[in-house]
C-alpha positions as CSV (number, residue, x, y, z in Angstrom):
1,M,22.8,16.0,50.2
2,R,19.1,15.6,50.3
3,G,19.4,12.1,51.8
4,N,21.6,13.5,54.6
5,H,19.2,16.4,55.2
6,V,16.3,14.0,55.7
7,F,18.4,11.7,57.8
8,H,19.2,14.5,60.3
9,R,15.6,15.6,60.3
10,L,14.7,12.1,61.4
11,R,16.9,12.3,64.5
12,G,14.3,14.2,66.4
13,P,12.9,13.6,69.8
14,N,11.1,10.5,68.7
15,L,14.3,8.7,67.4
16,R,16.7,9.2,70.3
17,R,16.0,6.1,72.4
18,G,18.4,3.2,71.7
19,A,17.3,0.1,70.0
20,W,13.8,1.4,69.2
21,A,15.2,4.3,67.2
22,R,17.7,2.0,65.4
23,A,15.0,-0.4,64.5
24,N,12.9,2.3,62.9
25,L,15.9,3.7,61.1
26,A,16.7,0.3,59.7
27,Q,13.1,-0.1,58.7
28,F,13.3,3.2,56.7
29,F,16.3,2.1,54.7
30,S,14.8,-1.4,54.2
31,S,11.6,0.1,52.8
32,L,13.6,2.7,50.7
33,F,15.5,0.1,48.7
34,S,12.9,-2.6,48.7
35,P,11.1,-3.3,45.4
36,N,7.9,-3.2,47.4
37,T,7.6,0.6,47.4
38,A,4.2,0.5,48.9
39,R,5.8,-0.2,52.3
40,T,7.1,3.3,52.5
41,T,3.9,4.2,54.2
42,Q,5.1,2.3,57.2
43,Y,8.0,4.7,57.6
44,T,5.8,7.8,57.4
45,A,4.1,6.7,60.6
46,V,7.2,7.5,62.7
47,V,7.6,11.1,61.5
48,N,5.3,13.9,62.3
49,E,2.9,15.4,59.8
50,D,5.2,18.2,58.7
51,E,8.0,15.8,57.9
52,E,5.8,13.3,56.0
53,D,5.9,15.1,52.7
54,E,9.6,15.6,52.8
55,A,10.3,12.0,53.5
56,F,7.9,11.1,50.7
57,E,9.9,13.4,48.3
58,M,13.1,11.7,49.4
59,V,11.8,8.3,48.3
60,Q,10.9,9.8,44.9
61,A,14.4,11.2,44.6
62,Y,15.8,7.7,44.7
63,G,13.7,6.7,41.7
64,A,11.0,4.8,43.6
65,V,7.3,5.3,42.8
66,P,5.6,4.9,46.2
67,S,1.9,4.5,46.8
68,K,1.5,7.2,49.4
69,H,-2.1,6.5,50.2
70,S,-2.3,2.7,49.5
71,E,-4.6,0.6,51.6
72,P,-3.2,-2.1,53.8
73,G,-5.0,-4.8,51.9
74,E,-3.8,-3.9,48.5
75,R,-1.7,-6.4,46.5
76,D,1.8,-5.4,45.6
77,G,2.7,-5.3,41.9
78,G,6.5,-5.6,42.4
79,E,8.4,-3.7,39.9
80,N,5.3,-3.2,37.9
81,S,3.4,-1.5,40.7
82,A,3.7,1.9,39.0
83,L,2.0,0.6,35.9
84,L,-0.8,-1.0,37.8
85,S,-1.7,1.8,40.2
86,D,-5.2,3.0,40.6
87,D,-4.3,6.5,39.3
88,R,-4.7,5.7,35.6
89,D,-4.5,9.2,34.4
90,G,-1.1,9.7,36.1
91,M,0.0,6.3,34.7
92,A,-1.0,7.2,31.2
93,E,1.0,10.4,31.4
94,Q,4.0,8.6,32.9
95,V,4.0,5.9,30.2
96,E,3.7,8.6,27.5
97,E,6.8,10.4,28.8
98,L,9.1,7.4,29.0
99,P,12.0,8.2,26.6
100,D,12.7,4.6,25.5
101,G,12.2,5.0,21.8
102,H,14.9,5.5,19.2
103,A,13.7,7.8,16.5
104,T,14.3,11.6,16.6
105,I,11.7,14.2,15.8
106,L,13.6,15.0,12.6
107,S,13.5,11.4,11.4
108,C,9.8,11.1,12.2
109,I,9.0,14.3,10.3
110,S,11.0,13.2,7.3
111,N,9.4,9.8,7.2
112,L,5.9,11.1,7.6
113,A,6.5,13.9,5.0
114,N,7.9,11.4,2.6
115,T,4.8,9.3,3.1
116,I,2.6,12.3,2.3
117,M,4.4,13.8,-0.7
118,G,4.3,11.6,-3.8
119,T,3.5,12.1,-7.5
120,G,0.2,13.7,-6.6
121,M,1.9,17.0,-6.0
122,L,2.5,17.2,-9.8
123,T,-1.3,17.5,-10.4
124,F,-1.8,20.5,-8.1
125,P,-1.4,23.1,-10.8
126,L,-4.2,21.5,-12.7
127,A,-6.3,21.4,-9.5
128,M,-5.7,25.1,-9.1
129,A,-6.6,25.8,-12.7
130,S,-9.9,24.0,-12.2
131,A,-11.0,26.4,-9.5
132,G,-8.8,29.4,-9.6
133,I,-6.0,30.7,-7.4
134,I,-8.0,31.6,-4.3
135,P,-10.2,28.5,-4.1
136,G,-7.2,26.4,-5.0
137,I,-5.2,27.7,-2.1
138,I,-8.2,27.4,0.3
139,T,-9.0,23.8,-0.7
140,C,-5.4,22.8,-0.3
141,I,-5.2,24.3,3.2
142,F,-8.5,22.7,4.1
143,S,-7.5,19.3,2.9
144,G,-4.2,19.4,4.9
145,S,-6.0,20.7,8.0
146,V,-8.5,17.9,7.9
147,A,-5.8,15.3,7.4
148,G,-3.8,16.7,10.2
149,F,-6.9,16.6,12.5
150,G,-7.3,12.9,11.7
151,L,-3.6,12.3,12.6
152,Y,-4.1,14.2,15.9
153,L,-7.1,12.0,16.8
154,L,-5.1,8.8,16.1
155,T,-2.3,10.0,18.5
156,L,-4.9,10.6,21.2
157,C,-6.3,7.1,20.6
158,A,-2.7,5.7,20.8
159,T,-2.4,6.9,24.4
160,Q,-5.1,4.4,25.4
161,T,-3.2,1.4,24.1
162,A,-0.5,-0.6,25.7
163,H,2.9,1.1,26.0
164,R,4.4,1.6,22.5
165,R,2.2,-1.0,21.0
166,A,-0.2,1.4,19.2
167,S,-1.8,0.3,16.0
168,F,-5.1,0.4,14.2
169,F,-5.6,-3.1,15.4
170,A,-4.9,-2.3,19.0
171,V,-7.3,0.7,19.0
172,S,-9.9,-1.3,17.1
173,E,-9.8,-3.9,19.8
174,L,-10.9,-1.3,22.3
175,T,-13.7,0.1,20.1
176,F,-14.8,-2.4,17.4
177,P,-13.1,-5.7,18.3
178,K,-15.0,-7.7,15.8
179,A,-14.1,-5.4,12.9
180,A,-10.4,-5.0,13.9
181,V,-9.2,-7.6,11.4
182,F,-11.2,-6.1,8.6
183,F,-9.8,-2.7,9.3
184,D,-6.3,-4.0,9.0
185,A,-7.1,-5.9,5.9
186,A,-8.4,-2.8,4.2
187,I,-5.3,-0.9,5.2
188,A,-3.0,-3.7,3.9
189,I,-4.8,-3.8,0.6
190,K,-4.6,0.0,0.2
191,C,-0.8,0.0,1.0
192,F,-0.2,-2.9,-1.3
193,G,-2.0,-1.2,-4.1
194,V,-0.1,2.0,-3.7
195,S,3.2,0.1,-3.6
196,I,2.3,-1.4,-7.0
197,S,1.4,2.0,-8.4
198,Y,4.9,3.3,-7.4
199,L,6.6,0.5,-9.2
200,I,4.5,1.0,-12.3
201,I,5.4,4.7,-12.2
202,V,9.1,3.9,-12.1
203,K,8.7,1.4,-14.9
204,G,7.0,4.0,-17.1
205,L,9.2,7.0,-16.2
206,M,12.7,5.5,-16.6
207,P,12.6,5.1,-20.4
208,K,11.7,8.8,-20.7
209,V,14.5,9.8,-18.3
210,V,17.0,7.7,-20.2
211,R,15.9,9.2,-23.5
212,S,16.1,12.8,-22.1
213,F,19.6,12.3,-20.8
214,Y,20.8,10.6,-23.9
215,H,19.5,13.3,-26.2
216,V,20.9,16.1,-24.1
217,I,24.3,14.6,-23.3
218,I,25.2,12.2,-26.2
219,S,23.1,12.8,-29.4
220,E,19.9,14.5,-30.3
221,S,19.4,12.5,-33.5
222,R,20.1,9.0,-32.3
223,E,18.1,6.8,-30.0
224,P,19.7,5.2,-26.9
225,P,20.3,1.4,-26.8
226,Q,17.1,-0.6,-26.9
227,W,17.6,-2.3,-23.5
228,T,17.9,1.0,-21.8
229,L,14.4,1.9,-23.0
230,S,12.9,-1.2,-21.3
231,G,11.0,-0.2,-18.1
232,A,11.0,-3.8,-17.0
233,V,14.8,-3.9,-17.0
234,W,15.1,-0.8,-14.9
235,L,12.4,-2.0,-12.5
236,T,14.3,-5.2,-12.0
237,M,17.6,-3.3,-11.4
238,F,16.0,-1.0,-8.9
239,M,14.5,-3.8,-6.9
240,I,18.0,-4.8,-5.9
241,F,18.2,-1.6,-3.9
242,L,14.6,-1.6,-2.7
243,I,14.5,-5.1,-1.3
244,P,16.9,-4.5,1.6
245,L,15.0,-1.4,2.5
246,A,11.7,-3.3,2.5
247,Y,13.0,-5.8,5.0
248,L,13.9,-3.3,7.6
249,R,11.9,-3.8,10.8
250,R,11.8,-0.2,12.1
251,I,10.5,2.7,10.1
252,D,13.1,4.9,11.6
253,S,15.7,3.0,9.6
254,L,14.2,4.5,6.5
255,R,15.0,8.1,7.5
256,H,18.1,8.3,5.3
257,S,16.2,7.3,2.2
258,S,13.5,9.8,3.2
259,Y,16.1,12.6,3.4
260,V,17.0,11.8,-0.2
261,A,13.4,11.7,-1.3
262,L,12.7,15.1,0.3
263,F,15.7,16.5,-1.5
264,S,14.1,15.4,-4.7
265,V,11.0,17.2,-3.7
266,A,13.0,20.4,-3.1
267,Y,14.6,20.0,-6.5
268,L,11.1,19.8,-8.2
269,V,10.1,23.0,-6.3
270,V,13.2,24.7,-7.7
271,I,12.3,23.7,-11.2
272,V,8.7,25.0,-11.0
273,I,9.8,28.4,-9.5
274,Y,12.8,28.8,-11.8
275,N,10.7,28.2,-14.9
276,Y,8.1,30.8,-13.9
277,F,10.7,33.6,-13.7
278,W,13.0,32.3,-16.5
279,P,11.0,30.1,-18.9
280,L,13.1,27.6,-20.9
281,P,13.1,27.7,-24.7
282,G,10.2,25.7,-26.1
283,T,8.0,26.2,-23.0
284,P,4.2,26.3,-24.1
285,E,2.5,29.6,-24.0
286,R,0.5,30.6,-20.9
287,G,-3.2,30.4,-21.0
288,E,-5.8,32.3,-19.0
289,V,-5.2,32.8,-15.3
290,H,-8.2,33.3,-12.9
291,L,-8.5,34.2,-9.3
292,V,-11.8,32.3,-9.1
293,H,-12.9,30.0,-11.9
294,F,-14.7,26.7,-11.2
295,S,-14.7,24.3,-14.1
296,P,-16.2,20.8,-14.5
297,T,-12.7,19.3,-13.9
298,F,-12.9,20.5,-10.3
299,V,-15.0,17.5,-9.5
300,S,-12.1,15.2,-10.5
301,T,-9.2,17.3,-9.1
302,F,-10.6,17.9,-5.6
303,P,-10.2,14.3,-4.5
304,I,-6.6,14.5,-5.6
305,Q,-6.0,17.2,-3.1
306,V,-7.8,15.3,-0.4
307,F,-5.8,12.1,-1.0
308,A,-2.5,13.9,-1.4
309,F,-2.2,14.1,2.4
310,T,-2.7,10.4,3.1
311,C,-0.1,9.2,5.7
312,A,-2.2,7.8,8.6
313,Q,-0.9,4.2,7.9
314,N,2.5,5.3,9.4
315,I,1.5,7.5,12.3
316,F,1.3,4.6,14.8
317,P,4.8,3.2,14.0
318,L,6.2,6.6,14.4
319,Y,4.4,7.0,17.7
320,N,5.9,3.8,18.9
321,E,9.5,4.6,17.8
322,V,9.9,8.3,18.6
323,K,12.1,8.9,21.7
324,T,9.5,10.7,23.7
325,N,6.0,10.3,22.3
326,S,4.3,13.0,24.3
327,Q,1.4,14.7,22.7
328,K,3.3,17.9,22.4
329,R,6.0,16.2,20.4
330,M,3.5,14.3,18.2
331,N,1.8,17.6,17.5
332,I,5.2,18.9,16.3
333,I,5.7,15.9,14.0
334,I,2.2,16.2,12.6
335,G,2.2,19.9,12.2
336,S,5.6,20.0,10.6
337,S,4.9,17.2,8.2
338,I,1.4,18.4,7.1
339,G,2.6,22.0,7.1
340,S,5.6,21.3,4.9
341,A,3.5,19.2,2.5
342,T,0.9,22.0,2.3
343,L,3.6,24.6,1.5
344,V,5.1,22.4,-1.2
345,Y,1.7,21.8,-2.8
346,E,0.8,25.4,-2.7
347,I,4.1,26.5,-4.3
348,I,4.0,23.9,-7.1
349,G,0.3,24.5,-7.7
350,L,0.6,28.3,-7.7
351,F,3.8,28.7,-9.8
352,G,2.8,25.9,-12.1
353,Y,-0.6,27.5,-12.8
354,L,0.9,30.9,-13.2
355,T,3.4,29.5,-15.7
356,F,1.0,27.7,-18.0
357,G,-2.4,29.1,-17.0
358,S,-5.4,27.2,-18.4
359,N,-3.0,25.2,-20.7
360,V,-1.5,23.3,-17.7
361,G,-1.5,19.5,-17.9
362,A,-1.9,16.8,-15.3
363,N,1.9,16.4,-14.9
364,I,3.6,19.7,-14.4
365,I,7.1,18.3,-15.1
366,A,6.0,16.8,-18.4
367,M,5.0,20.4,-19.5
368,Y,8.6,21.5,-19.5
369,P,10.8,20.8,-22.6
370,S,13.1,17.9,-21.8
371,T,16.0,19.5,-23.7
372,S,18.2,20.3,-20.8
373,V,19.9,18.4,-18.0
374,F,18.0,20.6,-15.6
375,I,14.7,19.2,-16.5
376,A,16.1,15.7,-17.1
377,C,17.3,15.7,-13.5
378,G,13.8,16.7,-12.4
379,Q,12.4,13.6,-14.1
380,L,15.0,11.5,-12.4
381,A,14.0,13.2,-9.1
382,I,10.5,11.9,-9.5
383,V,11.8,8.4,-9.9
384,V,14.0,8.7,-6.8
385,L,11.0,10.1,-4.8
386,V,8.8,7.2,-5.9
387,L,11.4,4.6,-5.3
388,F,12.1,5.7,-1.7
389,S,8.4,5.9,-1.0
390,Y,7.9,2.2,-1.8
391,P,9.4,0.9,1.6
392,L,7.1,3.3,3.5
393,Q,4.1,1.4,2.0
394,V,5.6,-2.1,2.6
395,H,6.1,-1.4,6.3
396,P,2.5,-0.7,7.3
397,C,1.3,-3.4,4.9
398,R,3.4,-6.0,6.6
399,N,2.2,-4.9,10.1
400,C,-1.4,-5.1,9.1
401,L,-1.1,-8.4,7.4
402,D,0.6,-9.8,10.5
403,K,-2.6,-8.9,12.4
404,V,-4.8,-10.4,9.7
405,F,-3.0,-13.7,9.5
406,T,-2.9,-14.1,13.3
407,R,-6.7,-13.5,13.3
408,G,-6.8,-11.5,16.5
409,Q,-4.2,-13.3,18.5
410,K,-3.0,-10.1,19.9
411,S,0.1,-9.8,22.1
412,K,-1.7,-8.0,24.9
413,P,-5.1,-6.3,24.8
414,A,-4.2,-4.1,27.7
415,A,-5.2,-0.5,27.3
416,V,-4.5,2.4,29.5
417,K,-8.0,3.6,29.9
418,A,-8.3,6.6,32.1
419,H,-11.5,5.5,33.8
420,D,-11.4,1.7,34.0
421,D,-12.9,0.6,37.3
422,E,-11.9,-3.0,37.0
423,P,-8.4,-3.9,38.3
424,E,-5.8,-5.2,35.9
425,N,-4.6,-8.8,36.2
426,E,-1.3,-8.2,37.7
427,E,0.1,-11.7,37.3
428,E,-0.3,-12.0,33.5
429,D,3.0,-12.7,31.8
430,E,4.1,-10.2,29.2
431,E,4.7,-11.7,25.8
432,P,8.1,-11.1,24.2
433,A,8.5,-7.7,22.9
434,D,11.0,-6.0,20.7
435,E,13.1,-3.0,21.8
436,D,10.4,-0.6,20.8
437,G,7.8,-2.2,22.9
438,Q,5.8,-3.7,20.1
439,A,4.8,-7.4,19.9
440,E,7.7,-9.3,18.5
441,M,7.2,-10.6,15.0
442,T,9.3,-13.7,14.5
443,T,12.0,-13.6,11.9
444,F,10.3,-16.3,9.9
445,K,7.0,-14.5,9.8
446,H,8.7,-11.1,9.1
447,T,10.6,-12.6,6.2
448,M,7.6,-14.5,4.7
449,I,5.2,-11.6,4.8
450,T,7.7,-9.1,3.4
451,S,8.8,-11.6,0.7
452,G,5.1,-12.0,-0.3
453,I,4.5,-8.2,-0.5
454,V,7.7,-7.5,-2.5
455,A,7.3,-10.5,-4.8
456,G,3.6,-9.8,-5.4
457,S,4.0,-6.1,-6.1
458,F,7.0,-6.6,-8.3
459,T,5.3,-9.4,-10.3
460,I,2.2,-7.3,-11.0
461,A,4.1,-4.2,-11.8
462,Y,6.4,-6.2,-14.1
463,L,3.6,-7.8,-16.1
464,V,1.1,-4.9,-16.2
465,D,1.6,-1.4,-17.6
466,D,-1.6,0.2,-16.5
467,L,-3.7,-0.5,-13.4
468,Q,-4.9,3.1,-13.1
469,K,-8.6,2.2,-12.9
470,V,-8.2,-0.6,-10.3
471,L,-5.8,1.4,-8.2
472,S,-8.0,4.5,-8.3
473,F,-10.7,2.4,-6.6
474,V,-8.3,1.0,-4.0
475,G,-6.6,4.3,-3.4
476,S,-9.6,6.5,-3.1
477,T,-11.6,4.2,-0.8
478,G,-8.6,3.1,1.2
479,S,-7.2,6.6,1.7
480,T,-10.6,7.9,2.8
481,T,-11.0,5.1,5.3
482,I,-7.7,5.4,7.1
483,S,-7.5,9.3,6.9
484,F,-11.0,10.3,7.9
485,I,-13.4,7.5,8.7
486,L,-11.3,5.4,11.1
487,P,-9.7,8.3,13.0
488,G,-13.0,10.0,13.6
489,L,-14.9,6.8,14.3
490,L,-12.3,5.2,16.6
491,Y,-11.9,8.4,18.7
492,W,-15.6,9.0,18.9
493,K,-16.3,5.5,20.1
494,L,-13.3,5.5,22.5
495,T,-14.3,8.7,24.3
496,R,-18.1,9.1,23.9
497,D,-18.8,7.7,27.4
498,D,-15.8,9.4,29.1
499,P,-17.0,12.5,30.9
500,S,-13.4,13.7,31.3
501,K,-12.9,14.1,27.5
502,S,-14.0,17.1,25.5
503,R,-17.5,16.8,24.2
504,A,-16.7,19.3,21.4
505,L,-13.7,17.2,20.3
506,N,-15.8,14.0,20.4
507,W,-18.4,15.6,18.1
508,A,-15.7,16.9,15.8
509,A,-14.4,13.4,15.5
510,L,-17.9,12.2,14.5
511,V,-18.1,15.0,11.9
512,L,-14.8,13.9,10.5
513,A,-16.0,10.3,10.1
514,I,-19.2,11.6,8.4
515,Y,-17.1,13.8,6.1
516,G,-15.0,10.8,5.2
517,G,-18.2,8.8,4.4
518,F,-19.2,11.5,2.0
519,I,-15.8,11.5,0.3
520,F,-15.9,7.7,0.2
521,V,-19.2,7.6,-1.6
522,F,-18.3,10.5,-3.9
523,S,-15.0,9.0,-5.0
524,L,-16.4,5.6,-5.5
525,G,-19.3,7.0,-7.5
526,F,-17.0,9.2,-9.6
527,N,-14.7,6.3,-10.4
528,I,-17.6,4.1,-11.5
529,Y,-18.8,6.9,-13.7
530,Q,-15.4,7.2,-15.3
531,V,-15.3,3.5,-16.0
532,V,-18.7,3.5,-17.6
533,H,-18.0,6.7,-19.5
534,D,-14.8,5.2,-21.0
535,K,-16.5,2.0,-22.0
536,M,-19.5,3.6,-23.7
537,G,-17.7,6.6,-25.2
538,P,-18.5,10.3,-24.8
539,G,-21.3,10.3,-27.4
540,E,-23.2,7.4,-25.8
541,V,-23.5,8.6,-22.2
């Protein structure tokens, strides 16, 4: 109907004269359906000024993206002209809104929340006991807010990269290109170390879970078969289920396992709340409870709260895969994930502390008597949570190692900078990309890198029972880097010379990076102190 309306409008006094009118009308339809949308300006010359805007709107209604004020000498970009227009701000917004991803908001929230919530949540009652209820609640909210701000900065940085090809490497290429490979190497090492720790936790927990179920269901006096008490056997069996998950290309494919993991988290929350109101027989007596009470252990428990929100390694894959990666939707994903994790941590920390007081231990579930199926299922829930968190560490580790091994052979360094005065090279050929718009990793490379990660993590976890000291160094330094230092530093460098960006936000990003530097030094120093203290003994320090 709108096309007919404009057509009749065109049949004014200027278009009623024979062949000349027909020629101009043919020219209009030719320009309308031509890939060269810039030629629509030729048609607007035959209508008066009042009709120009309406004709322009008609072209837009047919899906074309005309260059209304293009100069005659401008080169045409063909079908890519919209992506190569001079209006970079509009282009960035348009690229951001394209709904060509696959992941839903719910799946992104579940994957990000599963990345956040691990076994660190079991230590929050001890963290609250080391400072008191009020400081414990405040520090938890503060840690979550700072981590969420870092994720927000990373999504802002992602808008400056090529369409749905955001990564730490891509952003680093725009800010610190010489250090891009080193950033990815650090992230890969961190994720690899965390994946090993997950497998070691499973190896150590399964014998306890088996013993609990056996004593509750079968016999309290007898021990279960010896092979069922071997953590290595259970680890090998579980790898049969983990390996297919580790080879999945898209992080959205892990949403179902994340749903199961989050159900395990909900079950743990139910255990903690239930045992506060109705303590099980054999529950240890409650110690003192304080609203404010700082103890020396606060120094060691505060970093646990800080690192409990680490998930930045998966924010870029989610940004690339979500159906519509607008800033509003990314804020919903970040806010929902961080908010739900904060709520879970607060509930477990508060009710766990109120249940045991100053007598609370480092693992809240281990405090409950394992004489009921209710608690035994809680121990199994921890195993399930850790198992399904493993693929979420393999995925970013593989992506980062791919960048490290190619040594900067990036697929396309193009960035959608809002104020880039130099024209893009319009004739560069796009490299093959997958359906999510990311640079295609060949099947061979994907298989080899994934196999190396899985084989390496399994072998180390199978042969070693305790890597706590080593992993504490890797986790604390790596988590600080990807959660605080890199988000703040990358956004600060990317926007410091851009007058259109908020100066306050730019300085806040720099403050976040400085804060991350302090946490880095503090955590590293504290870990070194613990190693020296353990070797020399308490009486020799």
